[in-house]
DRENMAR-636253 format. One record per residue (C-alpha): residue number from 0; residue in one letter; z, x, y. Coordinates in pm, 1 decimal, padded with zeros to 6 digits. Layout:
node seq:NUM | type:A | up:Z | east:X | north:Y .
...
! end
This chain:
node seq:0 | type:X | up:15986.2 | east:14910.7 | north:10132.3 .
node seq:1 | type:X | up:15718.2 | east:14868.3 | north:09813.5 .
node seq:2 | type:X | up:15705.8 | east:14486.7 | north:09931.9 .
node seq:3 | type:X | up:15688.4 | east:14603.8 | north:10315.5 .
node seq:4 | type:X | up:15335.6 | east:14863.2 | north:10281.4 .
node seq:5 | type:X | up:15185.4 | east:14570.3 | north:10020.0 .
node seq:6 | type:X | up:15254.9 | east:14294.2 | north:10234.8 .
node seq:7 | type:X | up:15080.0 | east:14491.4 | north:10519.1 .
node seq:8 | type:X | up:14726.1 | east:14593.5 | north:10321.1 .
node seq:9 | type:X | up:14713.1 | east:14221.3 | north:10292.4 .
node seq:10 | type:X | up:14733.8 | east:14104.5 | north:10628.7 .
node seq:11 | type:X | up:14478.8 | east:14401.9 | north:10700.9 .
node seq:12 | type:X | up:14263.8 | east:14344.7 | north:10487.5 .
node seq:13 | type:X | up:14259.2 | east:13960.3 | north:10537.9 .
node seq:14 | type:X | up:14187.8 | east:14063.9 | north:10943.6 .
node seq:15 | type:X | up:13899.9 | east:14279.8 | north:10786.6 .
node seq:16 | type:X | up:13742.8 | east:14012.8 | north:10620.9 .
node seq:17 | type:X | up:13808.1 | east:13769.3 | north:10873.3 .
node seq:18 | type:X | up:13569.5 | east:13915.9 | north:11129.9 .
node seq:19 | type:X | up:13324.7 | east:14071.6 | north:10894.0 .
node seq:20 | type:X | up:13275.9 | east:13696.2 | north:10800.3 .
node seq:21 | type:X | up:13221.9 | east:13602.8 | north:11200.1 .
node seq:22 | type:X | up:12972.2 | east:13896.7 | north:11270.3 .
node seq:23 | type:X | up:12768.5 | east:13844.8 | north:10973.7 .
node seq:24 | type:X | up:12857.3 | east:13508.5 | north:10758.5 .
node seq:25 | type:X | up:12610.1 | east:13278.4 | north:10935.3 .
node seq:26 | type:X | up:12220.5 | east:13437.4 | north:10932.3 .
node seq:27 | type:X | up:12094.0 | east:13119.5 | north:10897.2 .
node seq:28 | type:X | up:12243.6 | east:12970.4 | north:11221.1 .
node seq:29 | type:X | up:12089.1 | east:13217.4 | north:11469.4 .
node seq:30 | type:X | up:12005.2 | east:13029.1 | north:11814.0 .
node seq:31 | type:X | up:11644.8 | east:13003.4 | north:11891.7 .
node seq:32 | type:X | up:11630.9 | east:12824.2 | north:12185.3 .
node seq:33 | type:X | up:11827.1 | east:12827.6 | north:12509.9 .
node seq:34 | type:X | up:12080.8 | east:12612.5 | north:12646.1 .
node seq:35 | type:X | up:12185.9 | east:12596.3 | north:12209.9 .
node seq:36 | type:X | up:12410.9 | east:12835.0 | north:12176.9 .
node seq:37 | type:X | up:12780.6 | east:12792.7 | north:12125.0 .
node seq:38 | type:X | up:13044.7 | east:13119.1 | north:12156.6 .
node seq:39 | type:X | up:13015.5 | east:13183.7 | north:11785.0 .
node seq:40 | type:X | up:12678.3 | east:13188.2 | north:11724.5 .
node seq:41 | type:X | up:12634.5 | east:13442.4 | north:11987.8 .
node seq:42 | type:X | up:12880.7 | east:13596.8 | north:11825.5 .
node seq:43 | type:X | up:12674.9 | east:13576.8 | north:11516.1 .
node seq:44 | type:X | up:12365.7 | east:13725.5 | north:11679.1 .
node seq:45 | type:X | up:12506.3 | east:14002.1 | north:11854.7 .
node seq:46 | type:X | up:12574.9 | east:14125.8 | north:11513.1 .
node seq:47 | type:X | up:12202.6 | east:14062.9 | north:11415.0 .
node seq:48 | type:X | up:11923.8 | east:14331.5 | north:11518.3 .
node seq:49 | type:X | up:11629.4 | east:14161.0 | north:11398.8 .
node seq:50 | type:X | up:11597.6 | east:13925.5 | north:11712.1 .
node seq:51 | type:X | up:11559.5 | east:13930.9 | north:12084.5 .
node seq:52 | type:X | up:11798.8 | east:13763.1 | north:12271.4 .
node seq:53 | type:X | up:12122.9 | east:13825.3 | north:12528.7 .
node seq:54 | type:X | up:12400.6 | east:13534.3 | north:12606.0 .
node seq:55 | type:X | up:12288.2 | east:13172.8 | north:12589.8 .
node seq:56 | type:X | up:11920.4 | east:13288.9 | north:12556.4 .
node seq:57 | type:X | up:11734.7 | east:13391.0 | north:12203.8 .
node seq:58 | type:X | up:11422.0 | east:13427.6 | north:12036.9 .
node seq:59 | type:X | up:11357.9 | east:13346.2 | north:11663.2 .
node seq:60 | type:X | up:11313.2 | east:13727.2 | north:11604.4 .
node seq:61 | type:X | up:11254.5 | east:14085.8 | north:11763.6 .
node seq:62 | type:X | up:11004.3 | east:14052.5 | north:12031.3 .
node seq:63 | type:X | up:10745.6 | east:14363.3 | north:12109.7 .
node seq:64 | type:X | up:10653.7 | east:14382.4 | north:12428.7 .
node seq:65 | type:X | up:10357.0 | east:14569.7 | north:12572.3 .
node seq:66 | type:X | up:10430.3 | east:14689.0 | north:12896.7 .
node seq:67 | type:X | up:10143.0 | east:14878.4 | north:13093.0 .
node seq:68 | type:X | up:10296.7 | east:15014.0 | north:13474.4 .
node seq:69 | type:X | up:10001.8 | east:15083.3 | north:13678.1 .
node seq:70 | type:X | up:10171.4 | east:15365.8 | north:13888.7 .
node seq:71 | type:X | up:10537.8 | east:15525.8 | north:13769.9 .
node seq:72 | type:X | up:10497.6 | east:15871.3 | north:13947.2 .
node seq:73 | type:X | up:10734.0 | east:15737.8 | north:14261.7 .
node seq:74 | type:X | up:11066.2 | east:15653.2 | north:14276.4 .
node seq:75 | type:X | up:11009.5 | east:15329.3 | north:14272.0 .
node seq:76 | type:X | up:10762.1 | east:15336.7 | north:14059.1 .
node seq:77 | type:X | up:11016.8 | east:15539.8 | north:13835.2 .
node seq:78 | type:X | up:11330.9 | east:15348.7 | north:13834.5 .
node seq:79 | type:X | up:11139.3 | east:15015.8 | north:13793.6 .
node seq:80 | type:X | up:11036.5 | east:15139.9 | north:13416.3 .
node seq:81 | type:X | up:11421.4 | east:15273.3 | north:13377.7 .
node seq:82 | type:X | up:11488.3 | east:14876.4 | north:13455.2 .
node seq:83 | type:X | up:11265.4 | east:14732.7 | north:13218.8 .
node seq:84 | type:X | up:11359.1 | east:15014.7 | north:12923.0 .
node seq:85 | type:X | up:11708.6 | east:15013.0 | north:12996.5 .
node seq:86 | type:X | up:11695.6 | east:14613.8 | north:12977.1 .
node seq:87 | type:X | up:11468.1 | east:14611.2 | north:12687.2 .
node seq:88 | type:X | up:11735.5 | east:14789.5 | north:12436.1 .
node seq:89 | type:X | up:11986.2 | east:14507.9 | north:12603.4 .
node seq:90 | type:X | up:11754.8 | east:14211.6 | north:12536.7 .
node seq:91 | type:X | up:11684.9 | east:14415.4 | north:12204.7 .
node seq:92 | type:X | up:11338.7 | east:14399.8 | north:12256.6 .
node seq:93 | type:X | up:11090.2 | east:14647.2 | north:12120.8 .
node seq:94 | type:X | up:10882.7 | east:14784.3 | north:12423.3 .
node seq:95 | type:X | up:10578.1 | east:14978.9 | north:12383.4 .
node seq:96 | type:X | up:10506.5 | east:15155.8 | north:12756.7 .
node seq:97 | type:X | up:10165.1 | east:15298.3 | north:12885.8 .
node seq:98 | type:X | up:10154.6 | east:15469.3 | north:13262.5 .
node seq:99 | type:X | up:09827.6 | east:15401.8 | north:13380.5 .
node seq:100 | type:X | up:09841.8 | east:15689.6 | north:13636.0 .
node seq:101 | type:X | up:09750.3 | east:15468.4 | north:13853.7 .
node seq:102 | type:X | up:09360.8 | east:15427.0 | north:13671.9 .
node seq:103 | type:X | up:09247.0 | east:15129.1 | north:13627.1 .
node seq:104 | type:X | up:09005.9 | east:15204.3 | north:13375.5 .
node seq:105 | type:X | up:09260.1 | east:15376.6 | north:13142.7 .
node seq:106 | type:X | up:09470.3 | east:15045.6 | north:13200.3 .
node seq:107 | type:X | up:09223.2 | east:14796.0 | north:13040.7 .
node seq:108 | type:X | up:09231.0 | east:15081.5 | north:12721.4 .
node seq:109 | type:X | up:09591.6 | east:15041.7 | north:12696.7 .
node seq:110 | type:X | up:09552.6 | east:14664.8 | north:12715.8 .
node seq:111 | type:X | up:09298.3 | east:14644.6 | north:12511.1 .
node seq:112 | type:X | up:09498.1 | east:14867.5 | north:12240.0 .
node seq:113 | type:X | up:09802.5 | east:14553.4 | north:12347.1 .
node seq:114 | type:X | up:09570.6 | east:14307.4 | north:12181.0 .
node seq:115 | type:X | up:09490.3 | east:14518.2 | north:11882.9 .
node seq:116 | type:X | up:09859.7 | east:14603.6 | north:11811.2 .
node seq:117 | type:X | up:09933.0 | east:14197.4 | north:11834.0 .
node seq:118 | type:X | up:10196.0 | east:14225.5 | north:12055.3 .
node seq:119 | type:X | up:10406.0 | east:13895.7 | north:12130.6 .
node seq:120 | type:X | up:10433.1 | east:13948.7 | north:12511.9 .
node seq:121 | type:X | up:10235.4 | east:14202.0 | north:12766.3 .
node seq:122 | type:X | up:10378.1 | east:14293.9 | north:13107.7 .
node seq:123 | type:X | up:10079.1 | east:14416.0 | north:13376.2 .
node seq:124 | type:X | up:10237.3 | east:14627.6 | north:13670.8 .
node seq:125 | type:X | up:09806.7 | east:14657.7 | north:13805.8 .
node seq:126 | type:X | up:09674.5 | east:14893.6 | north:13960.6 .
node seq:127 | type:X | up:09458.1 | east:14758.3 | north:14201.3 .
node seq:128 | type:X | up:09467.2 | east:14304.9 | north:14321.2 .
node seq:129 | type:X | up:09075.6 | east:14253.5 | north:14113.3 .
node seq:130 | type:X | up:08840.3 | east:14365.3 | north:13836.4 .
node seq:131 | type:X | up:09112.2 | east:14189.8 | north:13561.0 .
node seq:132 | type:X | up:08951.2 | east:13851.0 | north:13462.4 .
node seq:133 | type:X | up:08737.5 | east:13956.6 | north:13171.7 .
node seq:134 | type:X | up:09078.1 | east:14188.5 | north:13038.3 .
node seq:135 | type:X | up:09301.5 | east:13890.4 | north:13062.2 .
node seq:136 | type:X | up:09035.7 | east:13598.4 | north:12956.7 .
node seq:137 | type:X | up:09033.7 | east:13859.8 | north:12643.9 .
node seq:138 | type:X | up:09414.4 | east:13841.8 | north:12618.0 .
node seq:139 | type:X | up:09431.2 | east:13473.2 | north:12650.9 .
node seq:140 | type:X | up:09164.2 | east:13503.0 | north:12360.6 .
node seq:141 | type:X | up:09426.8 | east:13682.6 | north:12199.0 .
node seq:142 | type:X | up:09727.7 | east:13403.5 | north:12249.2 .
node seq:143 | type:X | up:09932.3 | east:13628.9 | north:12422.5 .
node seq:144 | type:X | up:10096.0 | east:13532.0 | north:12694.7 .
node seq:145 | type:X | up:10077.3 | east:13788.9 | north:13021.2 .
node seq:146 | type:X | up:10353.9 | east:13830.7 | north:13262.8 .
node seq:147 | type:X | up:10224.6 | east:14031.0 | north:13597.3 .
node seq:148 | type:X | up:10514.3 | east:14250.2 | north:13801.2 .
node seq:149 | type:X | up:10519.6 | east:14319.4 | north:14176.7 .
node seq:150 | type:X | up:10146.8 | east:14260.9 | north:14214.1 .
node seq:151 | type:X | up:09926.7 | east:13959.3 | north:14239.9 .
node seq:152 | type:X | up:09557.6 | east:14022.5 | north:14082.5 .
node seq:153 | type:X | up:09275.7 | east:13813.7 | north:14255.6 .
node seq:154 | type:X | up:09213.0 | east:13554.5 | north:13986.6 .
node seq:155 | type:X | up:09017.1 | east:13208.4 | north:14001.3 .
node seq:156 | type:X | up:09248.0 | east:13111.1 | north:13675.3 .
node seq:157 | type:X | up:09580.5 | east:13124.7 | north:13687.4 .
node seq:158 | type:X | up:09566.2 | east:12964.8 | north:13364.9 .
node seq:159 | type:X | up:09470.5 | east:13373.1 | north:13273.8 .
node seq:160 | type:X | up:09863.8 | east:13436.3 | north:13306.8 .
node seq:161 | type:X | up:10230.9 | east:13306.3 | north:13196.3 .
node seq:162 | type:X | up:10466.7 | east:13360.0 | north:13499.8 .
node seq:163 | type:X | up:10453.5 | east:13620.7 | north:13812.9 .
node seq:164 | type:X | up:10780.9 | east:13840.0 | north:13918.6 .
node seq:165 | type:X | up:10767.9 | east:14041.8 | north:14278.6 .
node seq:166 | type:X | up:10934.7 | east:14020.9 | north:14574.3 .
node seq:167 | type:X | up:10905.9 | east:13720.0 | north:14822.2 .
node seq:168 | type:X | up:10758.5 | east:13904.3 | north:15115.3 .
node seq:169 | type:X | up:10757.6 | east:13636.3 | north:15378.4 .
node seq:170 | type:X | up:11141.0 | east:13508.8 | north:15237.5 .
node seq:171 | type:X | up:11199.1 | east:13925.5 | north:15335.9 .
node seq:172 | type:X | up:11070.8 | east:13861.1 | north:15713.1 .
node seq:173 | type:X | up:11297.0 | east:13541.7 | north:15677.2 .
node seq:174 | type:X | up:11599.2 | east:13760.7 | north:15563.1 .
node seq:175 | type:X | up:11558.8 | east:13995.7 | north:15867.5 .
node seq:176 | type:X | up:11607.3 | east:13753.9 | north:16154.2 .
node seq:177 | type:X | up:11885.2 | east:13561.6 | north:15969.2 .
node seq:178 | type:X | up:12007.9 | east:13911.7 | north:15984.2 .
node seq:179 | type:X | up:11905.3 | east:13891.6 | north:16358.5 .
node seq:180 | type:X | up:12027.0 | east:13560.6 | north:16476.3 .
node seq:181 | type:X | up:12370.2 | east:13609.0 | north:16314.0 .
node seq:182 | type:X | up:12415.9 | east:14000.9 | north:16510.8 .
node seq:183 | type:X | up:12373.7 | east:13810.4 | north:16835.8 .
node seq:184 | type:X | up:12612.3 | east:13525.0 | north:16732.8 .
node seq:185 | type:X | up:12893.7 | east:13809.1 | north:16579.8 .
node seq:186 | type:X | up:12837.3 | east:13986.3 | north:16917.6 .
node seq:187 | type:X | up:12880.4 | east:13741.7 | north:17165.6 .
node seq:188 | type:X | up:12490.8 | east:13776.3 | north:17295.4 .
node seq:189 | type:X | up:12433.3 | east:13415.1 | north:17228.9 .
node seq:190 | type:X | up:12301.6 | east:13410.3 | north:17587.3 .
node seq:191 | type:X | up:12102.1 | east:13691.5 | north:17625.4 .
node seq:192 | type:X | up:11768.8 | east:13714.3 | north:17601.8 .
node seq:193 | type:X | up:11655.2 | east:13930.4 | north:17290.9 .
node seq:194 | type:X | up:11345.7 | east:14194.6 | north:17350.8 .
node seq:195 | type:X | up:11252.3 | east:14277.8 | north:17032.9 .
node seq:196 | type:X | up:10897.1 | east:14498.6 | north:16938.8 .
node seq:197 | type:X | up:10797.3 | east:14500.8 | north:16583.6 .
node seq:198 | type:X | up:10591.6 | east:14751.2 | north:16420.4 .
node seq:199 | type:X | up:10353.0 | east:14603.1 | north:16157.8 .
node seq:200 | type:X | up:10251.6 | east:14785.0 | north:15837.7 .
node seq:201 | type:X | up:09870.5 | east:14799.0 | north:15721.7 .
node seq:202 | type:X | up:09724.7 | east:14486.0 | north:15875.3 .
node seq:203 | type:X | up:09574.9 | east:14283.5 | north:15602.0 .
node seq:204 | type:X | up:09772.9 | east:14346.2 | north:15351.2 .
node seq:205 | type:X | up:09978.0 | east:14086.8 | north:15262.6 .
node seq:206 | type:X | up:10360.0 | east:14305.1 | north:15254.9 .
node seq:207 | type:X | up:10284.5 | east:14325.7 | north:15600.2 .
node seq:208 | type:X | up:10130.8 | east:13999.2 | north:15685.4 .
node seq:209 | type:X | up:10415.7 | east:13796.4 | north:15511.6 .
node seq:210 | type:X | up:10668.2 | east:14014.6 | north:15645.7 .
node seq:211 | type:X | up:10573.4 | east:13942.3 | north:16052.3 .
node seq:212 | type:X | up:10539.5 | east:13568.0 | north:15915.6 .
node seq:213 | type:X | up:10813.9 | east:13529.6 | north:15747.8 .
node seq:214 | type:X | up:10998.5 | east:13749.3 | north:16063.7 .
node seq:215 | type:X | up:10817.4 | east:13509.0 | north:16356.3 .
node seq:216 | type:X | up:10887.3 | east:13172.0 | north:16205.6 .
node seq:217 | type:X | up:11269.6 | east:13295.2 | north:16145.4 .
node seq:218 | type:X | up:11349.5 | east:13388.6 | north:16492.4 .
node seq:219 | type:X | up:11153.1 | east:13033.5 | north:16626.3 .
node seq:220 | type:X | up:11527.0 | east:12901.8 | north:16564.1 .
node seq:221 | type:X | up:11643.9 | east:13052.5 | north:16867.4 .
node seq:222 | type:X | up:11434.6 | east:13044.1 | north:17147.3 .
node seq:223 | type:X | up:11644.5 | east:13369.7 | north:17337.8 .
node seq:224 | type:X | up:11469.3 | east:13575.8 | north:17005.9 .
node seq:225 | type:X | up:11133.4 | east:13759.6 | north:17198.8 .
node seq:226 | type:X | up:10938.4 | east:13941.0 | north:17040.5 .
node seq:227 | type:X | up:10780.3 | east:14119.5 | north:17342.4 .
node seq:228 | type:X | up:10570.8 | east:14390.2 | north:17186.0 .
node seq:229 | type:X | up:10345.9 | east:14420.1 | north:16807.1 .
node seq:230 | type:X | up:10149.3 | east:14669.4 | north:16657.4 .
node seq:231 | type:X | up:09997.1 | east:14849.3 | north:16354.0 .
node seq:232 | type:X | up:10209.0 | east:15104.7 | north:16211.2 .
node seq:233 | type:X | up:10044.3 | east:15153.8 | north:15880.6 .
node seq:234 | type:X | up:10359.0 | east:15186.6 | north:15665.1 .
node seq:235 | type:X | up:10367.1 | east:15545.4 | north:15774.6 .
node seq:236 | type:X | up:10682.5 | east:15747.7 | north:15922.5 .
node seq:237 | type:X | up:10483.5 | east:15942.7 | north:16214.2 .
node seq:238 | type:X | up:10292.7 | east:15667.5 | north:16307.0 .
node seq:239 | type:X | up:10613.1 | east:15457.4 | north:16382.6 .
node seq:240 | type:X | up:10743.2 | east:15776.3 | north:16571.5 .
node seq:241 | type:X | up:10401.9 | east:15748.6 | north:16788.7 .
node seq:242 | type:X | up:10394.4 | east:15353.5 | north:16895.0 .
node seq:243 | type:X | up:10762.7 | east:15324.0 | north:16913.9 .
node seq:244 | type:X | up:10733.1 | east:15675.9 | north:17195.5 .
node seq:245 | type:X | up:10447.7 | east:15430.4 | north:17330.8 .
node seq:246 | type:X | up:10692.3 | east:15141.6 | north:17331.3 .
node seq:247 | type:X | up:10974.3 | east:15342.3 | north:17523.5 .
node seq:248 | type:X | up:10772.6 | east:15419.5 | north:17795.9 .
node seq:249 | type:X | up:10582.8 | east:15104.4 | north:17848.0 .
node seq:250 | type:X | up:10898.7 | east:14871.4 | north:17798.6 .
node seq:251 | type:X | up:11165.9 | east:14864.6 | north:18017.2 .
node seq:252 | type:X | up:11420.0 | east:14726.7 | north:17859.7 .
node seq:253 | type:X | up:11427.5 | east:14658.0 | north:17468.1 .
node seq:254 | type:X | up:11707.4 | east:14548.9 | north:17246.4 .
node seq:255 | type:X | up:11545.7 | east:14546.2 | north:16904.2 .
node seq:256 | type:X | up:11304.1 | east:14644.8 | north:16642.1 .
node seq:257 | type:X | up:11210.6 | east:14527.4 | north:16349.4 .
node seq:258 | type:X | up:10969.6 | east:14725.1 | north:16075.4 .
node seq:259 | type:X | up:10811.6 | east:14612.1 | north:15817.7 .
node seq:260 | type:X | up:10894.3 | east:14857.9 | north:15574.3 .
node seq:261 | type:X | up:11158.8 | east:15170.6 | north:15647.2 .
node seq:262 | type:X | up:10963.5 | east:15412.5 | north:15662.4 .
node seq:263 | type:X | up:10804.8 | east:15355.2 | north:16014.0 .
node seq:264 | type:X | up:11183.9 | east:15249.6 | north:16139.6 .
node seq:265 | type:X | up:11319.6 | east:15527.6 | north:16064.0 .
node seq:266 | type:X | up:11018.0 | east:15685.6 | north:16204.9 .
node seq:267 | type:X | up:11115.2 | east:15507.2 | north:16579.0 .
node seq:268 | type:X | up:11470.1 | east:15589.3 | north:16543.8 .
node seq:269 | type:X | up:11369.8 | east:15974.0 | north:16562.2 .
node seq:270 | type:X | up:11196.6 | east:15821.0 | north:16872.8 .
node seq:271 | type:X | up:11458.2 | east:15619.7 | north:17012.7 .
node seq:272 | type:X | up:11703.5 | east:15954.6 | north:16953.3 .
node seq:273 | type:X | up:11419.9 | east:16184.2 | north:17156.5 .
node seq:274 | type:X | up:11419.7 | east:15950.9 | north:17443.9 .
node seq:275 | type:X | up:11746.9 | east:15974.1 | north:17484.9 .
node seq:276 | type:X | up:11893.1 | east:15710.5 | north:17379.9 .
node seq:277 | type:X | up:12114.6 | east:15544.4 | north:17063.7 .
node seq:278 | type:X | up:11979.9 | east:15398.7 | north:16762.8 .
node seq:279 | type:X | up:12160.9 | east:15155.9 | north:16594.7 .
node seq:280 | type:X | up:12369.1 | east:15067.0 | north:16950.3 .
node seq:281 | type:X | up:12101.8 | east:15064.0 | north:17233.2 .
node seq:282 | type:X | up:11847.7 | east:14925.4 | north:17049.0 .
node seq:283 | type:X | up:11923.4 | east:14736.1 | north:16686.6 .
node seq:284 | type:X | up:11672.5 | east:14862.6 | north:16448.3 .
node seq:285 | type:X | up:11593.8 | east:14621.3 | north:16128.4 .
node seq:286 | type:X | up:11388.3 | east:14745.8 | north:15823.7 .
node seq:287 | type:X | up:11251.1 | east:14640.4 | north:15548.2 .
node seq:288 | type:X | up:11275.0 | east:14788.6 | north:15189.8 .
node seq:289 | type:X | up:11588.3 | east:14976.3 | north:15148.8 .
node seq:290 | type:X | up:11507.0 | east:15277.2 | north:15085.4 .
node seq:291 | type:X | up:11782.3 | east:15544.8 | north:14993.0 .
node seq:292 | type:X | up:11705.6 | east:15738.9 | north:15367.2 .
node seq:293 | type:X | up:11716.6 | east:15452.9 | north:15533.4 .
node seq:294 | type:X | up:12040.0 | east:15287.2 | north:15388.5 .
node seq:295 | type:X | up:12186.7 | east:15650.7 | north:15439.7 .
node seq:296 | type:X | up:12073.0 | east:15606.9 | north:15808.4 .
node seq:297 | type:X | up:12306.3 | east:15244.4 | north:15805.3 .
node seq:298 | type:X | up:12589.0 | east:15401.4 | north:15681.5 .
node seq:299 | type:X | up:12576.2 | east:15642.5 | north:15975.1 .
node seq:300 | type:X | up:12543.6 | east:15370.1 | north:16248.1 .
node seq:301 | type:X | up:12162.1 | east:15477.2 | north:16284.3 .
node seq:302 | type:X | up:12016.6 | east:15183.0 | north:16203.0 .
node seq:303 | type:X | up:12150.0 | east:14842.5 | north:16096.2 .
node seq:304 | type:X | up:12015.0 | east:14656.5 | north:15822.0 .
node seq:305 | type:X | up:11722.1 | east:14681.3 | north:15602.6 .
node seq:306 | type:X | up:11645.0 | east:14411.9 | north:15335.4 .
node seq:307 | type:X | up:11627.7 | east:14455.2 | north:14973.1 .
node seq:308 | type:X | up:11279.5 | east:14491.1 | north:14815.5 .
node seq:309 | type:X | up:11443.8 | east:14590.3 | north:14419.8 .
node seq:310 | type:X | up:11223.3 | east:14744.5 | north:14162.4 .
node seq:311 | type:X | up:11527.2 | east:14626.0 | north:13926.4 .
node seq:312 | type:X | up:11242.5 | east:14369.2 | north:13717.5 .
node seq:313 | type:X | up:11392.6 | east:14479.8 | north:13390.3 .
node seq:314 | type:X | up:11601.8 | east:14190.2 | north:13328.7 .
node seq:315 | type:X | up:11426.5 | east:13892.6 | north:13474.5 .
node seq:316 | type:X | up:11058.3 | east:14031.6 | north:13214.8 .
node seq:317 | type:X | up:11316.2 | east:14038.3 | north:12959.0 .
node seq:318 | type:X | up:11464.5 | east:13711.6 | north:13051.3 .
node seq:319 | type:X | up:11067.3 | east:13541.7 | north:13076.3 .
node seq:320 | type:X | up:10946.9 | east:13727.3 | north:12755.2 .
node seq:321 | type:X | up:11213.2 | east:13481.6 | north:12558.1 .
node seq:322 | type:X | up:11132.6 | east:13212.2 | north:12740.2 .
node seq:323 | type:X | up:10757.2 | east:13177.6 | north:12672.1 .
node seq:324 | type:X | up:10848.3 | east:13243.1 | north:12301.4 .
node seq:325 | type:X | up:11031.1 | east:12978.8 | north:12285.7 .
node seq:326 | type:X | up:10742.4 | east:12759.5 | north:12434.6 .
node seq:327 | type:X | up:10915.3 | east:12732.7 | north:12753.2 .
node seq:328 | type:X | up:10611.4 | east:12684.7 | north:13082.5 .
node seq:329 | type:X | up:10737.6 | east:12955.0 | north:13302.9 .
node seq:330 | type:X | up:10700.9 | east:12963.3 | north:13711.4 .
node seq:331 | type:X | up:10399.8 | east:13101.0 | north:13874.8 .
node seq:332 | type:X | up:10607.3 | east:13292.7 | north:14134.3 .
node seq:333 | type:X | up:10925.2 | east:13460.4 | north:13992.8 .
node seq:334 | type:X | up:11121.5 | east:13588.8 | north:14271.6 .
node seq:335 | type:X | up:11457.3 | east:13845.2 | north:14198.0 .
node seq:336 | type:X | up:11702.0 | east:13768.9 | north:14476.8 .
node seq:337 | type:X | up:11729.5 | east:14049.0 | north:14747.7 .
node seq:338 | type:X | up:11964.2 | east:14129.0 | north:14962.8 .
node seq:339 | type:X | up:12011.0 | east:14192.7 | north:15314.6 .
node seq:340 | type:X | up:12161.4 | east:14493.3 | north:15396.6 .
node seq:341 | type:X | up:12448.0 | east:14601.0 | north:15645.1 .
node seq:342 | type:X | up:12719.9 | east:14826.4 | north:15647.6 .
node seq:343 | type:X | up:12952.7 | east:14561.6 | north:15505.7 .
node seq:344 | type:X | up:12756.3 | east:14662.8 | north:15162.8 .
node seq:345 | type:X | up:12557.3 | east:15010.2 | north:15212.9 .
node seq:346 | type:X | up:12781.5 | east:15246.8 | north:15016.2 .
node seq:347 | type:X | up:12720.3 | east:14940.0 | north:14690.2 .
node seq:348 | type:X | up:12352.1 | east:14992.2 | north:14723.5 .
node seq:349 | type:X | up:12355.8 | east:15372.1 | north:14782.0 .
node seq:350 | type:X | up:12543.9 | east:15311.8 | north:14422.1 .
node seq:351 | type:X | up:12272.8 | east:15160.8 | north:14306.5 .
node seq:352 | type:X | up:12013.8 | east:15394.0 | north:14390.6 .
node seq:353 | type:X | up:12137.1 | east:15721.6 | north:14322.0 .
node seq:354 | type:X | up:12216.7 | east:15537.3 | north:13923.9 .
node seq:355 | type:X | up:11851.3 | east:15451.7 | north:13943.5 .
node seq:356 | type:X | up:11714.7 | east:15755.1 | north:14144.7 .
node seq:357 | type:X | up:11503.4 | east:15629.7 | north:14352.9 .
! end
């Protein structure tokens, strides 16, 4: 019996030594660039707390990211911050965060603090599109790479920032067109002229202009999809309802509505119901943004589709930070993968909204 116990203890000790050696025995072989990490070095890296990285992408040290967010006190902005905070932990990146509260002068002061602290990378969600040229030059002079988030900054010199992570508004419009064309085929309406009304956002704004262009270009593939009316809804639910009421009085038959955001689509939905019609059935409703209320309307059958405008950009930001540190040149425009959401996948998306509270 004593021999059996001793043998068991020896086996357990050997197993413990093997695991310990696997985690901590080769500290000098931590990978510092993508594509050079085998499974054993990933295991070694995962046991270290002094470097940043994940999977096959590692830096040579633990990075500090200074991140200033122009707006945080709204659901989309809050979800963006949560995503970045969560991703920083996941990638073992030290995150220094400031909320600029919509004040550009405050944000510029925050950026100067990052320069003084000599952070490795600066992430910037700007308060506005203009007025950052000088501070961008200061960050470049300090040799700190800058990644811009969501809102493009107007600058004559795009070498002042390393990359721009944001949604593809034009692509969102194209996805809306793609969904409508597929819907027509799936429902056997290919011989029918589909009369569409459009609610644009604020005329001149980039999201409105690009979402409209993308949709219009997309539907050109089907000559039977025709926009019969369009108006500016300024991204407002109330305005969307008001304009849709006018469309319904003006036009004898409307088959589909495309709105440049979900709030206008939801306002139009109310107008359709007041007119005694069934939204989602009598009139197809397509929006953009994948707002929670819109997804709930899709789940109930009152809306048909919404195109995702994701705030969950944290993993892309961390990946970009590691790549910059490793000497890689980022694409100037980095687009997330955004989904077409309809009744087939809406429950999955609602769960995501619940998790991030947006």
